[in-house]
C-alpha positions as CSV (number, residue, x, y, z in Angstrom):
1,X,76.0,-27.1,-77.7
2,X,77.8,-23.8,-78.0
3,X,74.6,-21.9,-78.2
4,X,73.2,-23.6,-75.1
5,X,76.4,-22.7,-73.3
6,X,76.1,-19.1,-74.4
7,X,72.5,-19.0,-73.2
8,X,73.5,-20.4,-69.8
9,X,76.3,-17.9,-69.4
10,X,74.1,-14.9,-70.4
11,X,71.2,-16.1,-68.2
12,X,73.6,-16.1,-65.2
13,X,74.4,-12.5,-65.8
14,X,70.8,-11.3,-65.6
15,X,70.4,-9.2,-62.3
16,X,68.4,-11.0,-59.7
17,X,67.9,-10.5,-56.0
18,X,69.4,-13.1,-53.8
19,X,67.0,-15.5,-52.1
20,X,66.7,-14.7,-48.4
21,X,65.8,-16.8,-45.3
22,X,62.4,-15.9,-43.9
23,X,62.2,-12.9,-46.3
24,X,64.4,-10.8,-44.1
25,X,65.8,-7.6,-45.4
26,X,69.5,-6.7,-45.3
27,X,69.1,-4.2,-42.5
28,X,66.8,-6.5,-40.5
29,X,69.5,-9.1,-40.7
30,X,72.2,-6.7,-39.7
31,X,70.2,-5.5,-36.7
32,X,69.7,-9.1,-35.5
33,X,73.4,-9.9,-35.3
34,X,74.7,-10.9,-31.9
35,X,77.9,-9.5,-30.3
36,X,79.8,-12.7,-31.1
37,X,78.7,-12.6,-34.7
38,X,80.0,-9.0,-34.9
39,X,83.1,-10.1,-33.1
40,X,83.9,-12.8,-35.6
41,X,83.4,-10.4,-38.5
42,X,85.6,-7.6,-37.1
43,X,88.2,-10.2,-36.1
44,X,88.5,-11.4,-39.7
45,X,88.5,-7.8,-40.9
46,X,91.3,-6.8,-38.6
47,X,93.4,-9.9,-39.4
48,X,93.2,-9.0,-43.1
49,X,94.2,-5.4,-42.3
50,X,97.4,-6.7,-40.5
51,X,98.2,-8.9,-43.5
52,X,97.9,-6.0,-45.9
53,X,99.7,-3.5,-43.7
54,X,102.9,-5.5,-43.6
55,X,102.8,-6.5,-47.3
56,X,102.6,-2.9,-48.5
57,X,105.2,-1.7,-46.0
58,X,107.7,-3.1,-48.5
59,X,106.1,-1.3,-51.5
60,X,106.1,2.0,-49.6
61,X,109.7,1.6,-48.6
62,X,111.2,0.7,-51.9
63,X,113.1,4.0,-52.2
64,X,114.4,3.7,-48.6
65,X,115.4,0.1,-49.1
66,X,117.3,1.0,-52.2
67,X,119.4,3.4,-50.1
68,X,119.7,1.1,-47.2
69,X,121.0,-1.9,-49.1
70,X,122.4,-0.1,-52.1
71,X,120.2,-2.0,-54.6
72,X,118.1,-1.0,-57.6
73,X,114.3,-0.9,-57.4
74,X,114.1,-4.0,-59.6
75,X,116.3,-5.9,-57.1
76,X,114.4,-4.6,-54.0
77,X,111.1,-5.8,-55.5
78,X,112.5,-9.3,-55.4
79,X,111.3,-9.2,-51.7
80,X,107.7,-8.7,-52.9
81,X,108.0,-11.5,-55.4
82,X,109.4,-14.0,-52.8
83,X,106.6,-13.1,-50.3
84,X,104.0,-13.8,-52.9
85,X,105.7,-17.0,-54.0
86,X,105.6,-18.5,-50.5
87,X,102.0,-17.6,-49.7
88,X,100.4,-20.7,-51.2
89,X,102.4,-22.9,-48.8
90,X,100.9,-21.0,-45.8
91,X,97.4,-21.1,-47.3
92,X,97.6,-24.9,-47.6
93,X,99.1,-25.4,-44.2
94,X,96.8,-23.1,-42.2
95,X,93.7,-23.8,-44.4
96,X,93.9,-27.5,-43.7
97,X,94.4,-26.9,-40.0
98,X,91.4,-24.7,-40.0
99,X,89.1,-27.0,-41.9
100,X,90.2,-29.9,-39.7
101,X,90.5,-28.4,-36.2
102,X,88.5,-25.1,-36.3
103,X,88.8,-21.5,-37.1
104,X,90.0,-20.1,-33.8
105,X,93.5,-21.4,-32.8
106,X,94.9,-21.9,-36.3
107,X,94.2,-18.1,-37.0
108,X,95.7,-17.1,-33.6
109,X,98.9,-19.1,-34.3
110,X,99.0,-17.8,-37.8
111,X,98.9,-14.1,-36.7
112,X,101.5,-14.7,-34.0
113,X,103.9,-16.3,-36.4
114,X,103.4,-13.4,-38.9
115,X,104.1,-11.0,-36.1
116,X,107.4,-12.7,-35.4
117,X,108.5,-12.3,-39.0
118,X,107.2,-8.7,-39.2
119,X,109.4,-7.9,-36.2
120,X,112.4,-9.6,-37.8
121,X,111.9,-7.6,-41.0
122,X,112.7,-4.5,-39.0
123,X,115.9,-5.9,-37.5
124,X,117.7,-7.2,-40.6
125,X,121.1,-5.8,-41.5
126,X,121.8,-7.2,-45.0
127,X,119.7,-7.6,-48.1
128,X,120.0,-11.5,-48.1
129,X,118.6,-11.4,-44.5
130,X,115.8,-9.2,-45.6
131,X,114.9,-11.6,-48.5
132,X,115.0,-14.6,-46.2
133,X,112.7,-13.0,-43.6
134,X,110.3,-11.8,-46.2
135,X,110.1,-15.3,-47.7
136,X,109.3,-16.8,-44.3
137,X,106.8,-14.1,-43.7
138,X,105.1,-15.1,-47.0
139,X,104.3,-18.5,-45.5
140,X,102.6,-16.9,-42.5
141,X,100.9,-14.3,-44.6
142,X,99.5,-16.9,-46.9
143,X,97.2,-18.4,-44.3
144,X,95.5,-15.3,-43.1
145,X,93.1,-14.5,-45.9
146,X,91.4,-17.9,-46.1
147,X,91.0,-18.1,-42.3
148,X,89.9,-14.5,-41.9
149,X,87.3,-14.7,-44.7
150,X,85.8,-17.9,-43.4
151,X,85.7,-16.6,-39.8
152,X,84.0,-13.4,-40.9
153,X,81.4,-14.7,-43.3
154,X,80.3,-18.2,-42.2
155,X,78.7,-16.9,-39.0
156,X,76.6,-14.2,-40.7
157,X,73.1,-14.5,-42.1
158,X,73.0,-15.1,-45.8
159,X,71.4,-11.7,-46.5
160,X,74.4,-9.8,-45.1
161,X,77.2,-11.7,-46.8
162,X,77.5,-9.6,-49.9
163,X,77.9,-6.3,-48.0
164,X,80.1,-8.1,-45.5
165,X,82.3,-9.5,-48.3
166,X,82.9,-6.1,-49.8
167,X,83.7,-4.4,-46.4
168,X,85.9,-7.4,-45.4
169,X,88.0,-7.4,-48.5
170,X,88.7,-3.7,-48.1
171,X,90.5,-4.4,-44.9
172,X,93.2,-4.9,-47.6
173,X,92.9,-1.2,-48.6
174,X,92.6,-0.1,-45.0
175,X,95.9,-1.9,-44.2
176,X,97.5,-0.1,-47.1
177,X,96.0,3.2,-46.0
178,X,97.3,2.8,-42.4
179,X,100.8,1.8,-43.7
180,X,100.8,4.9,-46.0
181,X,99.8,7.2,-43.2
182,X,102.5,5.8,-40.9
183,X,105.0,6.1,-43.8
184,X,104.0,9.7,-44.2
185,X,104.1,10.7,-40.5
186,X,106.2,8.3,-38.4
187,X,109.0,7.2,-40.8
188,X,110.4,10.7,-41.5
189,X,110.2,11.7,-37.8
190,X,111.9,8.7,-36.1
191,X,115.5,7.5,-36.1
192,X,114.4,4.0,-36.9
193,X,113.0,5.1,-40.3
194,X,111.5,2.4,-42.5
195,X,112.1,-0.2,-39.8
196,X,109.4,1.4,-37.6
197,X,106.8,0.4,-40.2
198,X,107.4,-3.3,-39.6
199,X,107.7,-3.0,-35.8
200,X,104.3,-1.4,-35.6
201,X,102.9,-4.1,-37.9
202,X,104.1,-6.8,-35.5
203,X,102.3,-5.1,-32.7
204,X,99.1,-4.9,-34.7
205,X,99.2,-8.6,-35.5
206,X,99.7,-9.5,-31.8
207,X,96.6,-7.4,-30.9
208,X,94.6,-9.1,-33.6
209,X,95.6,-12.6,-32.3
210,X,94.6,-11.6,-28.8
211,X,91.2,-10.4,-30.1
212,X,90.6,-13.8,-31.8
213,X,91.7,-15.7,-28.8
214,X,89.0,-14.2,-26.6
215,X,86.2,-15.1,-29.1
216,X,84.5,-18.5,-29.2
217,X,84.9,-21.0,-32.0
218,X,82.7,-20.9,-35.1
219,X,79.1,-22.1,-34.6
220,X,79.5,-24.6,-37.5
221,X,82.4,-26.3,-35.9
222,X,80.8,-26.4,-32.5
223,X,77.9,-28.3,-33.9
224,X,79.9,-30.6,-36.0
225,X,82.3,-31.5,-33.2
226,X,79.3,-32.2,-30.9
227,X,77.8,-34.6,-33.4
228,X,81.2,-36.4,-33.9
229,X,81.8,-36.6,-30.2
230,X,78.4,-38.1,-29.6
231,X,79.1,-40.7,-32.3
232,X,82.3,-41.7,-30.4
233,X,84.7,-40.6,-33.1
234,X,88.2,-40.0,-31.9
235,X,90.7,-37.5,-33.2
236,X,92.5,-40.2,-35.1
237,X,89.2,-41.3,-36.8
238,X,88.3,-37.7,-37.7
239,X,91.8,-37.2,-39.2
240,X,91.4,-40.3,-41.4
241,X,88.0,-39.1,-42.5
242,X,89.4,-35.6,-43.2
243,X,92.1,-37.1,-45.5
244,X,89.7,-39.3,-47.3
245,X,87.1,-36.6,-47.8
246,X,89.8,-34.2,-49.1
247,X,90.8,-36.7,-51.7
248,X,87.1,-37.1,-52.7
249,X,86.7,-33.4,-52.9
250,X,89.7,-33.0,-55.2
251,X,88.5,-35.9,-57.4
252,X,85.1,-34.3,-57.8
253,X,86.1,-30.7,-58.1
254,X,89.5,-30.6,-59.7
255,X,88.3,-28.6,-62.7
256,X,86.8,-26.0,-60.3
257,X,90.1,-25.9,-58.5
258,X,92.0,-25.2,-61.7
259,X,89.5,-22.6,-62.8
260,X,89.7,-20.8,-59.5
261,X,93.5,-20.5,-59.7
262,X,93.2,-19.0,-63.2
263,X,90.6,-16.5,-62.0
264,X,92.6,-15.5,-59.0
265,X,95.7,-15.1,-61.1
266,X,93.9,-12.5,-63.1
267,X,92.6,-10.8,-60.0
268,X,96.0,-10.7,-58.4
269,X,97.7,-9.3,-61.5
270,X,95.0,-6.6,-61.5
271,X,95.6,-5.7,-57.8
272,X,99.3,-6.0,-57.6
273,X,99.8,-4.5,-61.1
274,X,98.0,-1.4,-60.0
275,X,99.3,-1.1,-56.4
276,X,102.7,-2.6,-55.7
277,X,104.8,-0.2,-57.8
278,X,102.4,2.8,-57.6
279,X,104.4,4.9,-55.0
280,X,107.6,4.3,-57.0
281,X,105.8,5.1,-60.3
282,X,104.7,8.5,-58.9
283,X,108.2,9.4,-57.5
284,X,110.1,8.2,-60.6
285,X,108.0,8.8,-63.6
286,X,105.9,11.7,-62.3
287,X,108.6,13.4,-60.2
288,X,106.5,13.5,-57.0
289,X,108.2,13.8,-53.7
290,X,107.6,11.1,-51.0
291,X,104.9,13.2,-49.3
292,X,102.8,13.7,-52.4
293,X,103.2,10.1,-53.6
294,X,102.0,8.9,-50.2
295,X,99.0,11.2,-50.1
296,X,98.0,10.1,-53.6
297,X,98.3,6.5,-52.4
298,X,96.0,7.3,-49.5
299,X,93.5,8.9,-51.8
300,X,93.6,5.8,-54.0
301,X,92.9,3.6,-51.0
302,X,89.9,5.7,-50.0
303,X,88.5,4.9,-53.5
304,X,89.3,1.2,-52.9
305,X,87.4,1.2,-49.6
306,X,84.4,2.9,-51.2
307,X,84.4,0.6,-54.2
308,X,84.7,-2.7,-52.3
309,X,81.8,-1.8,-49.9
310,X,79.5,-0.6,-52.7
311,X,80.2,-3.6,-54.9
312,X,79.7,-6.1,-52.1
313,X,76.3,-4.5,-51.4
314,X,75.3,-4.4,-55.1
315,X,76.2,-8.1,-55.5
316,X,73.3,-9.0,-53.2
317,X,70.9,-7.7,-55.8
318,X,72.8,-7.9,-59.2
319,X,74.6,-11.2,-58.7
320,X,78.3,-11.8,-58.1
321,X,79.6,-12.0,-61.6
322,X,77.7,-9.1,-63.1
323,X,78.9,-6.9,-60.3
324,X,82.5,-7.9,-60.9
325,X,82.3,-7.2,-64.6
326,X,80.8,-3.8,-64.1
327,X,83.6,-2.7,-61.8
328,X,86.3,-4.1,-64.0
329,X,84.9,-2.0,-66.8
330,X,85.3,1.0,-64.6
331,X,89.0,0.1,-64.3
332,X,89.4,0.1,-68.0
333,X,87.6,3.4,-68.4
334,X,89.9,5.2,-65.9
335,X,93.3,3.9,-67.0
336,X,94.0,7.1,-69.0
337,X,93.3,9.4,-66.0
338,X,95.5,7.1,-63.9
339,X,98.6,7.4,-66.1
340,X,98.4,10.4,-68.5
341,X,98.2,13.6,-66.3
342,X,101.2,15.1,-64.6
343,X,99.4,17.2,-61.9
344,X,98.8,15.9,-58.4
345,X,95.0,16.6,-58.5
346,X,94.4,14.7,-61.7
347,X,96.6,11.7,-60.8
348,X,95.0,11.5,-57.4
349,X,91.5,11.5,-59.0
350,X,92.7,8.8,-61.4
351,X,94.0,6.7,-58.4
352,X,90.7,7.1,-56.6
353,X,88.6,6.0,-59.6
354,X,90.8,3.2,-60.7
355,X,91.0,1.7,-57.2
356,X,87.3,2.1,-56.9
357,X,87.0,-0.3,-59.8
358,X,89.8,-2.7,-58.9
359,X,88.9,-3.1,-55.3
360,X,85.2,-3.0,-56.1
361,X,85.6,-6.1,-58.2
362,X,87.8,-7.6,-55.4
363,X,85.1,-6.8,-52.8
364,X,82.9,-9.6,-54.3
365,X,85.7,-12.2,-54.3
366,X,85.4,-13.4,-50.7
367,X,81.8,-14.3,-51.0
368,X,82.1,-15.5,-54.6
369,X,84.9,-17.9,-53.7
370,X,83.1,-19.0,-50.5
371,X,79.9,-19.8,-52.4
372,X,81.6,-21.6,-55.3
373,X,84.0,-23.6,-53.2
374,X,83.2,-27.1,-51.9
375,X,81.3,-26.1,-48.7
376,X,83.3,-28.2,-46.2
377,X,86.6,-26.7,-47.4
378,X,85.8,-23.0,-47.1
379,X,89.2,-22.1,-45.6
380,X,91.5,-24.3,-47.7
381,X,89.9,-23.9,-51.1
382,X,89.5,-20.1,-51.3
383,X,92.8,-19.5,-49.5
384,X,94.9,-21.8,-51.7
385,X,93.2,-20.7,-54.9
386,X,93.8,-17.0,-53.9
387,X,97.5,-17.6,-52.9
388,X,98.3,-19.8,-56.0
389,X,97.0,-16.9,-58.0
390,X,99.2,-14.6,-56.0
391,X,102.2,-16.9,-56.7
392,X,101.6,-16.8,-60.5
393,X,101.3,-13.0,-60.3
394,X,104.2,-12.6,-57.9
395,X,106.5,-11.1,-60.5
396,X,104.1,-8.3,-61.4
397,X,106.2,-5.6,-59.7
398,X,109.4,-6.9,-61.2
399,X,107.8,-7.2,-64.7
400,X,106.8,-3.5,-64.4
401,X,110.2,-2.3,-63.1
402,X,112.1,-4.3,-65.8
403,X,109.9,-3.1,-68.6
404,X,109.8,0.4,-67.3
405,X,113.6,0.6,-67.1
406,X,113.8,-0.4,-70.8
407,X,110.9,1.9,-71.9
408,X,112.2,5.4,-71.0
409,X,110.5,8.8,-71.0
410,X,111.8,12.3,-70.4
411,X,110.6,14.6,-67.6
412,X,111.7,17.9,-66.3
413,X,113.5,17.4,-63.0
414,X,115.2,20.2,-61.1
415,X,114.7,22.4,-64.2
416,X,116.5,20.0,-66.5
417,X,115.2,17.3,-69.0
418,X,115.9,13.9,-67.4
419,X,115.4,10.4,-68.8
420,X,113.6,8.1,-66.4
421,X,111.8,4.7,-66.4
422,X,108.4,4.9,-68.0
423,X,106.3,3.1,-65.4
424,X,103.1,4.9,-66.4
425,X,102.9,3.3,-69.9
426,X,103.9,-0.1,-68.6
427,X,101.3,-0.1,-65.8
428,X,98.6,1.1,-68.1
429,X,99.2,-1.7,-70.6
430,X,99.5,-4.4,-68.0
431,X,96.3,-3.3,-66.1
432,X,94.3,-3.0,-69.4
433,X,95.2,-6.4,-70.6
434,X,94.6,-8.0,-67.2
435,X,91.2,-6.3,-66.9
436,X,90.1,-7.8,-70.2
437,X,91.3,-11.2,-69.1
438,X,89.4,-10.9,-65.8
439,X,86.1,-10.1,-67.6
440,X,86.5,-13.1,-69.8
441,X,87.2,-15.4,-66.9
442,X,84.3,-14.0,-64.9
443,X,81.8,-14.5,-67.7
444,X,82.3,-18.3,-67.7
445,X,82.5,-18.6,-63.9
446,X,80.1,-20.7,-61.9
447,X,77.9,-18.7,-59.5
448,X,76.1,-20.1,-56.4
449,X,74.5,-16.8,-55.5
450,X,72.9,-17.1,-52.0
451,X,74.5,-20.4,-51.2
452,X,73.8,-21.6,-47.6
453,X,77.2,-23.1,-47.2
454,X,77.0,-23.1,-43.4
455,X,74.5,-26.0,-43.4
456,X,76.9,-28.5,-45.0
457,X,79.0,-31.0,-43.2
458,X,82.4,-30.1,-41.8
459,X,85.5,-31.4,-43.5
460,X,86.1,-34.1,-40.9
461,X,82.6,-35.7,-41.3
462,X,81.7,-38.5,-43.6
463,X,80.3,-37.2,-46.9
464,X,81.9,-33.8,-46.7
465,X,83.9,-34.4,-49.9
466,X,80.6,-35.1,-51.7
467,X,79.1,-31.8,-50.5
468,X,76.5,-33.5,-48.3
469,X,74.4,-31.4,-46.0
470,X,74.1,-31.8,-42.2
471,X,72.0,-34.7,-41.1
472,X,68.9,-32.7,-40.2
473,X,69.1,-30.9,-43.6
474,X,68.2,-27.6,-41.9
475,X,70.1,-24.4,-41.8
476,X,70.9,-23.2,-38.2
477,X,69.3,-19.8,-37.9
478,X,70.9,-17.1,-35.8
479,X,69.1,-15.7,-32.8
480,X,67.9,-12.2,-33.1
481,X,68.7,-11.3,-29.5
482,X,72.1,-10.5,-27.9
483,X,71.7,-12.6,-24.7
484,X,74.5,-14.5,-23.0
485,X,74.3,-17.5,-25.4
486,X,74.9,-16.7,-29.0
487,X,74.5,-20.2,-30.4
488,X,71.4,-20.9,-32.7
489,X,68.7,-22.5,-30.7
490,X,68.9,-25.7,-32.8
491,X,72.6,-25.9,-32.3
492,X,72.4,-25.4,-28.5
493,X,69.8,-28.2,-28.2
494,X,71.9,-30.6,-30.3
495,X,75.1,-29.9,-28.3
496,X,73.2,-30.3,-25.0
497,X,71.8,-33.6,-26.1
498,X,75.1,-34.9,-27.3
499,X,76.9,-33.8,-24.1
500,X,74.3,-35.7,-22.0
501,X,75.0,-38.8,-24.1
502,X,78.7,-38.5,-23.7
């Protein structure tokens, strides 16, 4: 039994090219995308940028927040912990709304609510107020990833999804990069200081919501709604079906749900453990000023963008799990360069290489979770699994600050030996242990490489919880022209017929 399991695991790690529809190449599929398909992808990408931008605004402002509220770094990072703790609640609320009612308006509402709390973060006057607003922001933030990834990926041809997954996920690094640039240029030059970071983030979220509002609903939901409308199902009937099918899905896939949370716990520890405290680590342990710490952060995020995009593309040909494992091995290889040097050049190179590995592995996650999730619950399942992993790893920054303050090191500061927190050693140990854990979890993961999840029933249709396909059993193929109508031909015909019947 054990040997059979081992053979199955190893067989799944053998590189193989993803099956394609009609033998299309990646670039042929990219060239065939309509403007609405592009719009859905870029909308999801921008929404994820907004999410990341505001989250890392706190990480970049730890030193300023210490001075503003007269608190230690360990106390200030409580805000990061609370944001992560409340994200699963938002993932469940907005994920369920999206799988039940569609991708469009739940994401618009989600972004506007997030913008409101981003704005509020810049107006608080006391530390308890700051913690309260950041907790509420965590609820809004929790819904964005699941909705953004489903919006971006489910409308694309299967051949493009690996590359799209990698580029989509690196909206996270782009958001961090934009926040770092604003922190470097705007914050020192304005009277508002750190508050300006959050005000700008609120504006970006409002623009992202407006962008989503002008785009049409997802093709999959248009088709499913037309079929249900033709069958005479009311909103009340569809809600009852949705609840029943959700229970059926949990009954059938509870082990997969638990596994996904464990996997995402490892991934979130890997990400937050290498990023949340990084600017503080450079300023405290390496004696960098705010300018150099921010520039090093920017360089690291350039590596993250490159890694995520490359890994997503490679996963089309090498499989999802093998690609993840390769990039996590890169993380382990570059931990010494990330923590041991003292010069700006060497540490910046270490940041680039380490984040190339971390976010390279992460770049495969949107499509890996979408393919392994119950197809009808592509917003709820990945979003909740991701955010529950975030919740478990929420104390990563506080773990590092607490351990670092107990594990001291001596540096030369202003020409004198000075004892400071040893965040370098703490981060190196944490990231190394977590990297090994992620490799083990990935080896035993299921992999539905090349899954056509878009042809399955929506969550409010009978049989969705049993992973049943659409009645015709055929995948709706995207048109290769960019004319006025962007629905697949088969979908347009179905909708027209059902409208006539109604």
